[in-house]
DRENDO-1510 file (C-alpha; in Angstrom, 1 decimal, always signed):
<recs>
REC; n; res; u; v; w
REC; 1; UNK; +279.6; -3.4; -66.9 .
REC; 2; UNK; +278.6; +0.2; -67.0 .
REC; 3; UNK; +275.7; -0.7; -69.4 .
REC; 4; UNK; +274.5; -3.3; -66.9 .
REC; 5; UNK; +274.5; -0.8; -64.1 .
REC; 6; UNK; +272.7; +1.7; -66.1 .
REC; 7; UNK; +270.0; -0.8; -67.0 .
REC; 8; UNK; +269.7; -1.8; -63.4 .
REC; 9; UNK; +269.4; +1.8; -62.3 .
REC; 10; UNK; +266.7; +2.4; -64.9 .
REC; 11; UNK; +264.9; -0.7; -63.7 .
REC; 12; UNK; +265.0; +0.5; -60.1 .
REC; 13; UNK; +263.7; +3.8; -61.2 .
REC; 14; UNK; +260.8; +2.2; -63.0 .
REC; 15; UNK; +260.1; -0.1; -60.1 .
REC; 16; UNK; +260.1; +2.8; -57.7 .
REC; 17; UNK; +257.7; +4.7; -59.9 .
REC; 18; UNK; +255.4; +1.8; -60.3 .
REC; 19; UNK; +255.4; +1.2; -56.5 .
REC; 20; UNK; +254.5; +4.8; -55.9 .
REC; 21; UNK; +251.7; +4.8; -58.5 .
REC; 22; UNK; +250.4; +1.5; -57.0 .
REC; 23; UNK; +250.4; +3.0; -53.5 .
REC; 24; UNK; +248.6; +6.1; -54.7 .
REC; 25; UNK; +246.0; +4.0; -56.5 .
REC; 26; UNK; +245.6; +1.7; -53.5 .
REC; 27; UNK; +244.9; +4.8; -51.3 .
REC; 28; UNK; +242.4; +6.2; -53.8 .
REC; 29; UNK; +240.6; +2.8; -54.2 .
REC; 30; UNK; +240.5; +2.4; -50.4 .
REC; 31; UNK; +238.9; +5.8; -49.9 .
REC; 32; UNK; +236.4; +5.2; -52.7 .
REC; 33; UNK; +235.6; +1.8; -51.1 .
REC; 34; UNK; +235.0; +3.5; -47.7 .
REC; 35; UNK; +232.8; +6.1; -49.3 .
REC; 36; UNK; +230.9; +3.4; -51.2 .
REC; 37; UNK; +230.5; +1.4; -47.9 .
REC; 38; UNK; +229.2; +4.6; -46.2 .
REC; 39; UNK; +226.7; +5.3; -49.0 .
REC; 40; UNK; +225.6; +1.7; -48.9 .
REC; 41; UNK; +225.1; +1.9; -45.1 .
REC; 42; UNK; +223.1; +5.1; -45.5 .
REC; 43; UNK; +221.1; +3.6; -48.3 .
REC; 44; UNK; +220.3; +0.5; -46.2 .
REC; 45; UNK; +219.3; +2.7; -43.3 .
REC; 46; UNK; +217.0; +4.8; -45.6 .
REC; 47; UNK; +215.6; +1.6; -47.1 .
REC; 48; UNK; +214.9; +0.4; -43.6 .
REC; 49; UNK; +213.2; +3.7; -42.7 .
REC; 50; UNK; +211.1; +3.6; -45.9 .
REC; 51; UNK; +210.1; +0.0; -45.1 .
REC; 52; UNK; +209.0; +1.1; -41.7 .
REC; 53; UNK; +207.1; +4.0; -43.2 .
REC; 54; UNK; +205.5; +1.8; -45.9 .
REC; 55; UNK; +204.6; -0.8; -43.2 .
REC; 56; UNK; +203.0; +1.9; -41.1 .
REC; 57; UNK; +201.1; +3.3; -44.1 .
REC; 58; UNK; +200.0; -0.1; -45.1 .
REC; 59; UNK; +198.7; -0.7; -41.6 .
REC; 60; UNK; +196.9; +2.6; -41.7 .
REC; 61; UNK; +195.4; +1.7; -45.1 .
REC; 62; UNK; +194.2; -1.6; -43.7 .
REC; 63; UNK; +192.7; +0.2; -40.7 .
REC; 64; UNK; +191.0; +2.7; -43.0 .
REC; 65; UNK; +189.6; -0.1; -45.1 .
REC; 66; UNK; +188.2; -1.8; -42.0 .
REC; 67; UNK; +186.7; +1.5; -40.9 .
REC; 68; UNK; +184.8; +2.0; -44.2 .
REC; 69; UNK; +183.7; -1.6; -44.3 .
REC; 70; UNK; +185.8; -3.4; -46.9 .
REC; 71; UNK; +188.3; -6.2; -46.7 .
REC; 72; UNK; +192.0; -5.3; -46.2 .
REC; 73; UNK; +192.8; -7.2; -49.4 .
REC; 74; UNK; +190.5; -5.0; -51.5 .
REC; 75; UNK; +192.3; -2.9; -54.2 .
REC; 76; UNK; +192.1; +0.9; -54.4 .
REC; 77; UNK; +189.8; +0.9; -57.5 .
REC; 78; UNK; +187.3; -1.3; -55.7 .
REC; 79; UNK; +187.5; +0.8; -52.5 .
REC; 80; UNK; +186.9; +4.0; -54.7 .
REC; 81; UNK; +183.8; +2.3; -56.3 .
REC; 82; UNK; +182.5; +1.3; -52.9 .
REC; 83; UNK; +183.0; +4.9; -51.7 .
REC; 84; UNK; +181.2; +6.4; -54.7 .
REC; 85; UNK; +178.3; +4.0; -54.3 .
REC; 86; UNK; +178.0; +4.9; -50.6 .
REC; 87; UNK; +178.1; +8.6; -51.5 .
REC; 88; UNK; +175.5; +8.3; -54.3 .
REC; 89; UNK; +173.2; +6.2; -52.0 .
REC; 90; UNK; +173.5; +8.1; -48.7 .
REC; 91; UNK; +174.6; +11.6; -49.8 .
REC; 92; UNK; +172.7; +12.3; -53.0 .
REC; 93; UNK; +171.4; +15.6; -51.6 .
REC; 94; UNK; +174.8; +16.7; -50.5 .
REC; 95; UNK; +176.8; +18.9; -52.8 .
REC; 96; UNK; +179.7; +17.1; -54.6 .
REC; 97; UNK; +182.4; +19.1; -52.9 .
REC; 98; UNK; +181.1; +18.0; -49.5 .
REC; 99; UNK; +180.7; +14.3; -50.3 .
REC; 100; UNK; +183.1; +12.9; -47.7 .
REC; 101; UNK; +182.4; +10.6; -44.7 .
REC; 102; UNK; +182.5; +13.2; -42.0 .
REC; 103; UNK; +180.3; +15.9; -43.7 .
REC; 104; UNK; +178.0; +13.2; -44.9 .
REC; 105; UNK; +177.8; +11.7; -41.3 .
REC; 106; UNK; +177.1; +15.1; -39.9 .
REC; 107; UNK; +174.3; +15.6; -42.5 .
REC; 108; UNK; +172.9; +12.2; -41.7 .
REC; 109; UNK; +173.0; +13.0; -38.0 .
REC; 110; UNK; +171.0; +16.2; -38.6 .
REC; 111; UNK; +168.5; +14.3; -40.6 .
REC; 112; UNK; +168.3; +11.5; -38.0 .
REC; 113; UNK; +167.8; +14.1; -35.2 .
REC; 114; UNK; +165.0; +15.7; -37.2 .
REC; 115; UNK; +163.4; +12.4; -37.9 .
REC; 116; UNK; +163.7; +11.4; -34.3 .
REC; 117; UNK; +161.9; +14.6; -33.3 .
REC; 118; UNK; +159.2; +13.9; -35.8 .
REC; 119; UNK; +159.0; +10.3; -34.5 .
REC; 120; UNK; +158.6; +11.6; -30.9 .
REC; 121; UNK; +155.9; +14.0; -32.1 .
REC; 122; UNK; +154.2; +11.2; -34.0 .
REC; 123; UNK; +154.3; +9.0; -30.9 .
REC; 124; UNK; +152.8; +11.7; -28.8 .
REC; 125; UNK; +150.1; +12.2; -31.3 .
REC; 126; UNK; +149.5; +8.4; -31.4 .
REC; 127; UNK; +149.3; +8.4; -27.6 .
REC; 128; UNK; +146.7; +11.2; -27.8 .
REC; 129; UNK; +144.7; +9.3; -30.3 .
REC; 130; UNK; +144.9; +6.3; -28.1 .
REC; 131; UNK; +143.6; +8.4; -25.2 .
REC; 132; UNK; +140.7; +9.6; -27.4 .
REC; 133; UNK; +139.9; +6.1; -28.5 .
REC; 134; UNK; +139.9; +5.0; -24.9 .
REC; 135; UNK; +137.5; +7.7; -24.0 .
REC; 136; UNK; +135.2; +6.8; -27.0 .
REC; 137; UNK; +135.4; +3.1; -26.4 .
REC; 138; UNK; +132.4; +2.9; -24.0 .
REC; 139; UNK; +130.1; +4.5; -26.6 .
REC; 140; UNK; +131.6; +2.6; -29.6 .
REC; 141; UNK; +129.1; -0.3; -29.3 .
REC; 142; UNK; +126.1; +1.9; -29.4 .
REC; 143; UNK; +127.5; +3.8; -32.4 .
REC; 144; UNK; +128.3; +0.6; -34.2 .
REC; 145; UNK; +124.8; -0.7; -33.7 .
REC; 146; UNK; +123.3; +2.6; -34.9 .
REC; 147; UNK; +125.5; +2.7; -38.0 .
REC; 148; UNK; +124.8; -1.0; -38.7 .
REC; 149; UNK; +121.0; -0.3; -38.6 .
REC; 150; UNK; +121.5; +2.7; -40.8 .
REC; 151; UNK; +123.6; +0.6; -43.2 .
REC; 152; UNK; +120.9; -2.1; -43.4 .
REC; 153; UNK; +118.2; +0.5; -44.0 .
REC; 154; UNK; +120.4; +2.1; -46.7 .
REC; 155; UNK; +121.0; -1.3; -48.3 .
REC; 156; UNK; +117.3; -2.0; -48.4 .
REC; 157; UNK; +116.6; +1.4; -50.0 .
REC; 158; UNK; +119.4; +0.7; -52.4 .
REC; 159; UNK; +117.9; -2.7; -53.4 .
REC; 160; UNK; +114.5; -1.1; -53.9 .
REC; 161; UNK; +116.0; +1.7; -56.0 .
REC; 162; UNK; +118.1; -0.8; -58.0 .
REC; 163; UNK; +115.0; -2.9; -58.8 .
REC; 164; UNK; +113.1; +0.3; -59.8 .
REC; 165; UNK; +116.0; +1.4; -61.9 .
REC; 166; UNK; +116.3; -2.1; -63.6 .
REC; 167; UNK; +112.6; -2.0; -64.3 .
REC; 168; UNK; +112.8; +1.5; -65.7 .
REC; 169; UNK; +115.8; +0.5; -67.8 .
REC; 170; UNK; +113.9; -2.5; -69.3 .
REC; 171; UNK; +111.0; -0.2; -70.0 .
REC; 172; UNK; +113.4; +2.3; -71.7 .
REC; 173; UNK; +114.9; -0.5; -73.7 .
REC; 174; UNK; +111.5; -1.6; -74.9 .
REC; 175; UNK; +110.6; +2.0; -75.8 .
REC; 176; UNK; +113.9; +2.4; -77.6 .
REC; 177; UNK; +113.2; -0.8; -79.6 .
REC; 178; UNK; +109.7; +0.4; -80.5 .
REC; 179; UNK; +111.0; +3.8; -81.5 .
REC; 180; UNK; +113.7; +2.2; -83.6 .
REC; 181; UNK; +111.2; +0.1; -85.4 .
REC; 182; UNK; +108.9; +3.1; -85.9 .
REC; 183; UNK; +111.9; +5.1; -87.2 .
REC; 184; UNK; +112.7; +2.3; -89.7 .
REC; 185; UNK; +109.1; +2.2; -90.9 .
REC; 186; UNK; +109.0; +6.0; -91.2 .
REC; 187; UNK; +112.3; +5.9; -93.0 .
REC; 188; UNK; +111.1; +3.3; -95.4 .
REC; 189; UNK; +107.9; +5.4; -96.0 .
REC; 190; UNK; +110.0; +8.6; -96.4 .
REC; 191; UNK; +112.3; +6.8; -98.9 .
REC; 192; UNK; +109.3; +5.7; -100.9 .
REC; 193; UNK; +107.9; +9.3; -100.8 .
REC; 194; UNK; +111.3; +10.7; -101.9 .
REC; 195; UNK; +111.4; +8.2; -104.8 .
REC; 196; UNK; +107.9; +9.3; -105.8 .
REC; 197; UNK; +108.9; +13.0; -105.5 .
REC; 198; UNK; +112.1; +12.4; -107.5 .
REC; 199; UNK; +110.0; +10.8; -110.2 .
REC; 200; UNK; +107.5; +13.7; -110.1 .
REC; 201; UNK; +110.5; +16.2; -110.3 .
REC; 202; UNK; +111.9; +14.3; -113.3 .
REC; 203; UNK; +108.5; +14.5; -115.0 .
REC; 204; UNK; +108.2; +18.2; -114.2 .
REC; 205; UNK; +111.7; +18.8; -115.6 .
REC; 206; UNK; +110.7; +17.0; -118.8 .
REC; 207; UNK; +107.5; +19.1; -118.9 .
REC; 208; UNK; +109.5; +22.2; -118.2 .
REC; 209; UNK; +112.0; +21.5; -121.0 .
REC; 210; UNK; +109.1; +20.8; -123.4 .
REC; 211; UNK; +107.4; +24.0; -122.3 .
REC; 212; UNK; +110.7; +26.0; -122.8 .
REC; 213; UNK; +111.0; +24.5; -126.3 .
REC; 214; UNK; +107.4; +25.4; -127.1 .
REC; 215; UNK; +107.9; +29.0; -125.7 .
REC; 216; UNK; +111.1; +29.4; -127.8 .
REC; 217; UNK; +109.2; +28.2; -130.9 .
REC; 218; UNK; +106.3; +30.5; -130.2 .
REC; 219; UNK; +108.8; +33.4; -129.6 .
REC; 220; UNK; +110.4; +32.8; -132.9 .
REC; 221; UNK; +107.0; +32.8; -134.6 .
REC; 222; UNK; +106.0; +35.9; -132.7 .
REC; 223; UNK; +109.2; +37.6; -133.8 .
REC; 224; UNK; +108.4; +36.8; -137.4 .
REC; 225; UNK; +105.1; +38.8; -137.1 .
REC; 226; UNK; +106.1; +41.6; -134.7 .
REC; 227; UNK; +109.8; +42.2; -135.4 .
REC; 228; UNK; +110.3; +43.0; -139.1 .
REC; 229; UNK; +113.7; +43.8; -140.4 .
REC; 230; UNK; +115.0; +47.2; -139.1 .
REC; 231; UNK; +117.7; +49.1; -141.0 .
REC; 232; UNK; +118.7; +51.6; -138.3 .
REC; 233; UNK; +119.2; +51.4; -134.5 .
REC; 234; UNK; +117.8; +53.8; -131.9 .
REC; 235; UNK; +120.9; +53.7; -129.6 .
REC; 236; UNK; +124.0; +51.8; -128.4 .
REC; 237; UNK; +125.3; +50.1; -125.3 .
REC; 238; UNK; +127.7; +52.4; -123.4 .
REC; 239; UNK; +128.9; +50.2; -120.5 .
REC; 240; UNK; +128.3; +46.6; -119.3 .
REC; 241; UNK; +128.5; +45.0; -115.7 .
REC; 242; UNK; +128.9; +41.3; -116.4 .
REC; 243; UNK; +128.8; +40.5; -112.7 .
REC; 244; UNK; +125.5; +42.2; -112.0 .
REC; 245; UNK; +124.2; +41.8; -115.6 .
REC; 246; UNK; +123.5; +45.5; -116.0 .
REC; 247; UNK; +123.9; +47.6; -119.2 .
REC; 248; UNK; +123.9; +51.4; -119.6 .
REC; 249; UNK; +122.5; +52.8; -122.9 .
REC; 250; UNK; +122.6; +56.2; -124.6 .
REC; 251; UNK; +118.8; +56.5; -124.7 .
REC; 252; UNK; +116.9; +58.4; -122.0 .
REC; 253; UNK; +114.2; +60.8; -121.1 .
REC; 254; UNK; +114.6; +62.9; -124.3 .
REC; 255; UNK; +114.2; +59.7; -126.4 .
REC; 256; UNK; +110.9; +58.9; -124.8 .
REC; 257; UNK; +112.3; +55.7; -123.2 .
REC; 258; UNK; +110.3; +54.4; -120.3 .
REC; 259; UNK; +111.1; +52.0; -117.5 .
REC; 260; UNK; +110.1; +48.4; -118.1 .
REC; 261; UNK; +110.5; +49.0; -121.8 .
REC; 262; UNK; +111.8; +45.9; -123.5 .
REC; 263; UNK; +114.7; +46.5; -126.0 .
REC; 264; UNK; +116.5; +44.3; -128.5 .
REC; 265; UNK; +120.3; +44.3; -128.8 .
REC; 266; UNK; +122.1; +43.7; -132.1 .
REC; 267; UNK; +125.7; +43.3; -133.1 .
REC; 268; UNK; +127.4; +46.7; -133.2 .
REC; 269; UNK; +129.1; +45.8; -136.5 .
REC; 270; UNK; +125.9; +44.6; -138.3 .
REC; 271; UNK; +124.4; +46.7; -141.2 .
REC; 272; UNK; +121.0; +45.0; -141.1 .
REC; 273; UNK; +119.2; +44.5; -137.8 .
REC; 274; UNK; +117.6; +41.1; -138.1 .
REC; 275; UNK; +117.6; +37.7; -136.3 .
REC; 276; UNK; +121.0; +36.9; -137.6 .
REC; 277; UNK; +122.6; +39.9; -135.9 .
REC; 278; UNK; +120.4; +39.7; -132.8 .
REC; 279; UNK; +122.4; +39.2; -129.5 .
REC; 280; UNK; +119.8; +39.4; -126.8 .
REC; 281; UNK; +117.3; +41.5; -124.9 .
REC; 282; UNK; +117.4; +44.1; -122.1 .
REC; 283; UNK; +114.7; +45.8; -120.0 .
REC; 284; UNK; +114.9; +49.4; -118.8 .
REC; 285; UNK; +115.1; +49.7; -115.0 .
REC; 286; UNK; +116.0; +53.4; -114.5 .
REC; 287; UNK; +116.1; +56.6; -116.5 .
REC; 288; UNK; +119.2; +58.4; -115.4 .
REC; 289; UNK; +119.4; +61.4; -117.9 .
REC; 290; UNK; +118.1; +62.7; -121.2 .
REC; 291; UNK; +120.3; +60.3; -123.1 .
REC; 292; UNK; +121.3; +57.8; -120.4 .
REC; 293; UNK; +119.3; +54.9; -118.9 .
REC; 294; UNK; +120.1; +51.7; -116.9 .
REC; 295; UNK; +118.8; +48.3; -118.1 .
REC; 296; UNK; +119.0; +44.7; -116.9 .
REC; 297; UNK; +120.2; +42.0; -119.3 .
REC; 298; UNK; +117.5; +39.4; -119.8 .
REC; 299; UNK; +118.8; +37.3; -122.6 .
REC; 300; UNK; +122.3; +36.8; -124.1 .
REC; 301; UNK; +124.6; +34.0; -125.1 .
REC; 302; UNK; +127.9; +33.2; -123.3 .
REC; 303; UNK; +129.6; +32.6; -126.7 .
REC; 304; UNK; +128.2; +35.9; -128.1 .
REC; 305; UNK; +127.6; +38.3; -125.0 .
REC; 306; UNK; +126.4; +41.8; -125.1 .
REC; 307; UNK; +129.3; +44.3; -125.1 .
REC; 308; UNK; +129.7; +48.1; -125.2 .
REC; 309; UNK; +129.0; +49.4; -128.7 .
REC; 310; UNK; +126.3; +47.0; -129.6 .
REC; 311; UNK; +123.1; +48.5; -131.2 .
REC; 312; UNK; +119.8; +48.9; -129.4 .
REC; 313; UNK; +116.4; +49.0; -131.0 .
REC; 314; UNK; +113.2; +50.1; -129.3 .
REC; 315; UNK; +110.8; +48.7; -131.9 .
REC; 316; UNK; +109.4; +46.0; -129.4 .
REC; 317; UNK; +106.5; +45.8; -127.0 .
REC; 318; UNK; +106.8; +46.6; -123.2 .
REC; 319; UNK; +107.8; +44.0; -120.7 .
REC; 320; UNK; +104.4; +44.2; -119.0 .
REC; 321; UNK; +102.8; +42.4; -121.9 .
REC; 322; UNK; +105.7; +39.8; -122.1 .
REC; 323; UNK; +104.5; +36.2; -121.4 .
REC; 324; UNK; +105.7; +34.7; -118.1 .
REC; 325; UNK; +108.7; +32.4; -118.3 .
REC; 326; UNK; +110.2; +34.2; -121.4 .
REC; 327; UNK; +112.7; +36.4; -119.6 .
REC; 328; UNK; +115.4; +33.9; -118.8 .
REC; 329; UNK; +116.0; +30.2; -119.2 .
REC; 330; UNK; +116.2; +28.9; -115.6 .
REC; 331; UNK; +116.4; +25.3; -114.4 .
REC; 332; UNK; +115.3; +23.7; -111.1 .
</recs>
């Protein structure tokens, strides 16, 4: 019996505890429910306010779209493109930071006012011109007749001048044709003459070559009689100017060397001075000192030129007795 009462007592205590906890939880949940309802009401009111603001802004956007000339259903990107096209077209001279409708309209208004002023001035000038035309109208007919007569006279003079010019042009064409034919005939004659002259030149060259060969042969024969073998030289070549073909020799006034004296040059290493060691000829042009003279090179060979140290012999005749054409071998 006591155990049953203790169990009942414990059960009552548990029931009371659970009842208390349930009441507390009910109170807490009720308060949270009231707070949630309050927040929900506040959120609904804020959403209602935001819907009103959004509707107002949408209506303002529609109004702005109508103001700038686009449909209310146009999206923002299209509106921006429309705005940029308008600015580029109507406000190209306006700085980018001022490209908005009000500054652009103000600028366009200034331009319009200036153009209106110019238009008024142009209208006044036109009216003045009309007044001048009205004053000149009575004398216009007389001036027109006078100018027409002058134009007819000028046209007649022009026709006469044109006919004269055409006739002169035809005459010039005939003269040009005649001159061209004469030029062709003269050219043909000149070509024939040039051909004949070329043939004569060729014949002269052949004759010259033959004469040069004869002169050379005669010189060789003359050397056999007038230039015997010489054992010793009279002097030597000191310096040579190949550019100017000038030689300086160690013979001069004391050696009784005279200008225009023809000298023979031999190889400086030769023992016997004969035709085999002969290198060329020089002619004395100036006596510079007792043992120095300047001479011009008359004859030498490219393969065996005259050089300093070559021997010089005076046992030859003077250049005044030298036959013409024997100094150098020239060609036409």
